[in-house]
C-alpha positions in Angstrom: 0.0 0.0 0.0 1.3 3.5 -0.9 2.5 5.9 1.8 0.1 8.8 2.5 0.4 12.0 4.5 -2.8 11.2 6.2 -5.4 8.3 6.0 -8.7 10.2 6.1 -8.9 13.9 5.1 -12.2 15.6 6.2 -13.1 18.8 4.3 -15.2 20.6 6.9 -15.0 20.6 10.7 -18.6 21.5 11.6 -20.8 19.2 13.5 -20.8 16.4 10.9 -17.0 16.6 10.2 -16.1 16.8 13.9 -18.4 13.9 14.8 -16.8 11.8 12.0 -13.3 12.6 13.3 -14.3 11.6 16.8 -15.9 8.4 15.6 -12.8 7.5 13.6 -10.6 8.1 16.6 -12.8 5.7 18.7 -13.3 2.9 16.1 -9.9 3.1 14.3 -7.4 4.6 16.7 -4.5 3.8 14.3 -6.2 5.8 11.6 -4.6 9.3 11.0 -7.3 11.9 10.4 -6.8 15.4 9.2 -9.7 17.9 9.4 -9.5 21.0 7.1 -11.9 23.7 8.4 -12.5 27.2 7.0 -13.2 28.9 10.4 -10.3 29.7 12.8 -9.9 27.2 15.6 -7.8 27.6 18.7 -7.7 25.3 21.7 -6.8 28.3 23.8 -10.0 30.0 22.8 -12.3 27.3 24.1 -14.3 28.7 27.1 -14.1 26.9 30.5 -17.8 27.4 31.0 -20.9 27.7 28.8 -23.6 30.3 29.1 -26.6 29.5 26.9 -27.7 32.4 24.7 -31.4 33.1 24.1 -30.7 33.5 20.4 -28.5 30.3 20.1 -29.4 28.0 17.2 -30.1 24.4 18.1 -30.5 21.0 16.6 -33.1 18.3 17.3 -31.3 15.0 18.1 -33.4 11.9 17.7 -33.1 9.1 20.3 -30.9 7.1 18.0 -28.5 10.1 17.7 -28.3 10.4 21.4 -27.3 6.7 21.5 -24.6 7.4 18.9 -23.1 10.2 21.0 -23.3 8.0 24.1 -21.4 5.3 22.3 -18.7 7.9 21.4 -18.5 8.9 25.0 -19.8 12.5 24.4 -23.3 12.3 25.8 -22.3 13.0 29.4 -20.9 16.3 28.2 -23.9 17.1 26.0 -26.6 16.1 28.5 -26.5 19.1 30.8 -27.8 21.3 28.0 -29.9 18.8 26.2 -33.7 19.6 26.5 -35.7 16.3 26.3 -38.6 16.0 23.9 -41.0 13.8 25.9 -44.1 14.3 23.7 -44.9 15.3 20.2 -48.2 16.8 19.0 -48.9 16.7 15.3 -51.9 18.7 13.9 -53.4 20.2 10.8 -54.5 23.8 11.2 -58.2 24.3 10.7 -59.0 20.6 10.9 -59.7 18.3 13.7 -57.1 15.6 13.0 -54.2 15.2 15.4 -51.7 12.7 16.6 -49.9 12.5 19.9 -46.7 10.5 20.6 -45.0 10.1 24.0 -41.8 8.7 25.3 -43.6 6.6 27.9 -45.3 4.6 25.1 -41.8 3.9 23.6 -40.3 3.0 27.0 -37.5 5.6 26.8 -37.0 8.8 28.8 -37.2 11.0 25.7 -38.1 10.8 22.0 -35.3 13.1 21.3 -33.4 16.2 22.6 -32.8 19.8 21.6 -29.2 20.9 21.9 -27.6 24.3 21.2 -25.3 23.9 18.1 -22.5 25.9 19.9 -22.6 23.6 22.9 -22.4 20.6 20.6 -19.4 22.1 18.8 -17.6 23.0 22.0 -18.1 19.5 23.4 -16.8 17.9 20.2 -13.7 20.2 20.2 -12.9 19.4 23.8 -13.2 15.7 23.1 -11.0 15.9 20.0 -8.2 17.9 21.7 -7.1 14.7 23.4 -7.0 12.7 20.2 -3.4 12.6 18.9 -4.5 10.9 15.7 -6.7 13.8 14.7 -4.9 16.9 13.3 -6.6 20.2 12.4 -5.7 22.7 9.7 -7.7 25.9 10.3 -8.5 28.3 8.9 -7.9 26.5 5.6 -9.8 25.0 2.7 -9.5 22.3 0.1 -9.1 24.0 -3.3 -8.1 21.2 -5.6 -8.3 17.4 -5.7 -6.5 14.9 -8.0 -7.3 11.2 -8.0 -4.5 8.8 -7.4 -4.2 5.1 -7.9 -5.1 4.3 -4.3 -6.2 7.6 -2.9 -6.3 11.4 -3.6 -3.9 14.3 -3.7 -5.4 17.4 -2.1 -4.3 21.0 -2.4 -5.0 22.9 0.9 -4.9 26.7 1.0 -3.9 27.9 4.4 -2.6 31.4 5.5 -2.2 32.5 1.8 0.0 29.4 1.0 -1.0 26.3 -0.8 0.4 22.8 0.1 -0.3 19.4 -1.2 -1.3 16.4 0.9 -2.1 12.8 0.0 -4.8 10.8 1.7 -6.4 7.4 1.3 -9.8 9.0 1.3 -11.3 12.5 1.1 -14.6 13.0 3.0 -16.5 16.1 1.8 -18.4 17.3 4.9 -18.4 21.1 4.3 -22.1 21.4 3.6 -24.1 21.9 0.4 -23.0 25.5 -0.4 -19.2 25.3 -0.5 -18.8 24.5 -4.1 -16.3 21.6 -3.5 -19.0 19.1 -4.3 -19.6 20.6 -7.8 -15.9 21.2 -8.3 -15.4 17.5 -8.0 -18.0 16.8 -10.6 -20.9 15.5 -8.5 -24.3 16.3 -9.9 -26.9 17.0 -7.2 -30.6 16.9 -7.9 -32.6 19.9 -6.5 -36.3 20.1 -5.8 -37.2 23.7 -4.9 -40.2 24.0 -2.5 -40.6 27.8 -3.2 -40.6 28.3 0.6 -38.2 29.6 3.2 -37.6 28.5 6.8 -37.5 31.2 9.4 -35.6 30.1 12.5 -35.9 31.9 15.8 -36.3 31.2 19.5 -39.6 32.3 21.1 -41.1 32.6 24.6 -44.7 31.7 25.5 -46.9 32.4 28.5 -47.4 28.7 29.2 -44.4 26.3 29.8 -43.7 23.8 27.0 -43.8 20.8 29.4 -41.2 19.2 27.2 -43.6 18.8 24.3 -42.8 19.5 20.6 -45.4 20.7 18.2 -45.6 20.0 14.5 -48.3 22.2 13.0 -49.3 22.0 9.3 -50.9 25.1 7.9 -52.1 26.3 4.5 -48.9 28.4 4.1 -46.5 25.6 5.2 -45.5 23.6 8.3 -44.2 25.0 11.5 -42.5 23.4 14.4 -41.9 24.4 18.0 -39.3 22.4 20.0 -38.7 22.8 23.7 -35.4 24.3 24.8 -33.9 25.4 28.1 -33.4 23.7 31.4 -33.5 19.9 30.9 -34.9 19.4 34.5 -37.6 22.0 34.6 -40.0 22.8 31.8 -39.5 26.4 30.8 -41.2 28.9 28.5 -38.6 28.9 25.6 -39.1 27.0 22.3 -37.1 26.8 19.1 -39.2 27.8 16.1 -39.1 26.6 12.5 -41.6 28.6 10.5 -42.1 27.9 6.8 -43.1 30.9 4.7 -43.4 32.0 1.1 -40.9 34.6 -0.1 -43.4 37.4 0.1 -44.6 36.4 3.6 -41.0 36.1 4.7 -40.2 39.7 3.7 -43.3 41.0 5.5 -42.5 39.1 8.7 -38.8 40.2 8.7 -39.9 43.8 8.2 -42.4 43.6 11.1 -41.8 44.6 14.7 -41.3 41.9 17.3 -44.8 42.4 18.5 -46.2 42.0 15.0 -44.1 38.9 14.4 -45.6 37.4 17.6 -49.1 38.3 16.5 -48.6 36.7 13.1 -47.1 33.6 14.7 -50.0 33.4 17.1 -52.5 33.5 14.2 -50.7 30.6 12.5 -49.9 28.4 15.5 -52.8 29.0 17.9 -53.0 29.2 21.7 -51.7 25.8 22.8 -48.8 27.4 24.5 -50.6 30.6 25.5 -49.5 34.0 24.2 -46.3 34.4 22.3 -44.6 37.3 24.2 -41.1 37.3 22.8 -39.3 36.3 19.6 -35.5 36.4 19.3 -33.1 37.1 16.4 -34.4 35.6 13.1 -32.4 33.8 10.5 -33.8 32.2 7.3 -32.8 30.1 4.3 -34.6 28.8 1.2 -36.0 25.3 1.4 -34.7 22.8 -1.2 -34.6 19.0 -1.3 -31.1 18.2 -2.5 -29.9 14.7 -3.1 -26.9 13.1 -4.8 -27.7 9.7 -6.2 -24.1 8.5 -6.4 -22.2 10.1 -3.5 -19.0 8.1 -3.8 -16.1 7.9 -6.2 -12.7 6.2 -5.8 -11.1 8.0 -2.8 -14.0 10.4 -2.3 -17.2 10.3 -0.4 -19.9 13.0 0.3 -21.6 13.1 3.8 -24.0 15.3 5.6 -25.4 18.3 3.8 -23.0 17.8 0.9 -24.8 14.5 0.2 -28.4 15.5 1.1 -30.4 18.5 2.3 -33.9 17.8 3.5 -36.9 20.0 4.4 -36.8 20.6 8.2 -40.4 19.5 8.6 -39.5 16.2 10.3 -36.2 17.3 11.8 -34.4 14.4 10.2 -31.5 16.0 8.2 -28.7 15.9 10.8 -30.0 12.7 12.3 -29.8 11.0 8.9 -26.3 12.4 8.5 -25.2 11.0 11.8 -26.5 7.5 11.0 -24.6 7.7 7.6 -21.4 8.8 9.3 -21.6 5.7 11.6 -22.3 3.5 8.7 -19.2 4.9 6.9 -17.1 4.3 10.0 -18.3 0.7 10.1 -17.3 0.1 6.5 -13.9 1.8 7.0 -13.3 -0.4 10.1 -14.1 -3.6 8.1 -11.7 -2.5 5.4 -9.0 -1.6 7.8 -9.3 -5.0 9.6 -8.9 -6.7 6.2 -5.9 -4.5 5.2 -7.9 -2.9 2.3 -7.2 0.7 1.2 -9.8 2.9 2.9 -10.5 4.9 -0.3 -11.1 1.9 -2.6 -14.3 2.2 -4.5 -15.9 -1.0 -3.3 -15.3 0.0 0.3 -17.2 3.3 -0.3 -19.8 1.6 -2.4 -20.4 -0.9 0.5 -21.1 2.2 2.7 -23.5 3.7 0.1 -25.3 0.4 -0.3 -25.7 -0.1 3.4 -26.9 3.4 4.0 -29.1 3.7 0.9 -32.4 2.2 2.3 -32.3 4.5 5.4 -31.5 7.4 3.1 -34.2 6.7 0.6 -36.9 6.1 3.3 -36.0 9.3 5.2 -36.0 11.4 2.0 -39.4 10.0 0.9 -40.9 10.5 4.4 -39.7 14.1 4.6 -40.8 15.0 1.0 -44.2 13.2 1.2 -45.2 15.1 4.3 -44.7 18.3 2.4 -46.6 17.0 -0.6 -49.5 15.6 1.4 -49.9 18.5 3.8 -49.1 21.2 1.3 -51.9 20.4 -1.1 -55.2 22.0 -0.5 -58.4 20.2 -1.3 -61.4 19.1 0.7 -60.9 15.5 -0.2 -57.2 15.5 0.7 -58.0 17.4 3.9 -60.5 14.7 5.0 -57.9 12.0 4.2 -55.3 13.8 6.3 -57.8 14.0 9.2 -58.5 10.3 8.9 -54.8 9.5 8.8 -53.9 11.6 11.8 -56.9 10.3 13.9 -56.2 6.8 12.8 -52.6 7.1 13.8 -53.6 8.5 17.1 -56.0 5.6 17.7 -53.7 2.8 16.6 -50.9 2.2 19.0 -49.0 -0.1 16.6 -49.0 2.4 13.8 -48.1 5.2 16.2 -45.2 3.2 17.6 -44.0 2.5 14.0 -44.1 6.2 13.1 -42.4 7.2 16.4 -39.6 4.7 15.9 -38.9 6.3 12.5 -38.9 9.8 14.1 -36.5 8.4 16.7 -34.2 7.1 14.1 -34.6 3.5 15.3 -35.8 1.9 12.0 -32.4 2.2 10.3 -30.0 -0.7 10.1 -26.2 -0.4 10.0 -25.3 -4.0 9.3 -22.8 -4.6 6.5 -24.2 -5.6 3.1 -24.3 -9.3 2.3 -21.4 -8.9 -0.1 -19.0 -7.0 2.1 -15.7 -5.8 0.8 -12.8 -8.2 0.2 -9.1 -7.8 -0.5 -8.0 -7.6 -4.1 -8.0 -11.0 -5.9 -10.7 -12.7 -3.9 -13.5 -12.1 -6.4 -15.3 -9.0 -5.1 
């Protein structure tokens, strides 16, 4: 096997890239990993304490994702700022249909958790500081990639200088907007929903009681996720509000009081009066997928491989499951002495992850199509479906398991990778 400067080079050190680096250090401690990140990173700049901000952006972690971080030894650090989702209420505005799911029915303490992104990032950085096999180059970026016989040659721009590195495998984990994916010749498919997601934190008169709300309306879905103290139900929730382009402009231009009034009209009074809305961010909603996300020595993960509508909160959770599947296949290859970037190794990962990927994408997209269409017949069908789901424990448990990320399998495919010359 050829000599390489590093074994795995990860382009992007965000939540997905950092999680992959940590997982590789745990599963393949002999594997040398280099993370190239565009934002400055300094171990000396990591704070000793964490003070949650009202306007902090957060991520909903499914129960299966919590299990992943527990297996990586990170959950004890995440848990103090992880708000549990103990119940989920799904409804269709203006109609009577509704479905309720609870953690008690699933036999777990929570269906999922809401964690500040900054806290997740800090926890990952602290964990990675002690991993000698993981090296960081930041601020830096991958600007060119050349395939080799058994890997890739990568040009890294850092501090105004460009240097070349060789790696067995390049993992593209720098999101869907970096341009590296397209530069490498991958062809993503885009489905534009002609909607935007407005993200903000809100306060309500009534406590959330650790309940998440998924509310479908005639202008798009909206979600409220509990956040704050994990031990005591507070009044803060993380809002995901789907709006058309025109409605988004009107809401952004409105005063905070008017924003709360508009939000009240769309969501209702289940949490009482909305009395505060924090800093708003927004982005256009697009379903982006890459049918073939691997090439010899290169693999796309996270948002570089897929970007979903946030309606079901599955994007990052799907990415996490994919990362662990990739680590599984790399470990199998390493145990057999197979180059980590060999195409059949990466294809084995794609094949194993494909069913979970396809089902999650279909579920997310179908919810938008079903609840986004307006007709009396379809509305009645939605009512019947939500009520039926609420009345049928078996169906409700099936749906809850999917939301919790427990339906996916990470077992190796039947024809797992083999060394050269054995008939793979």
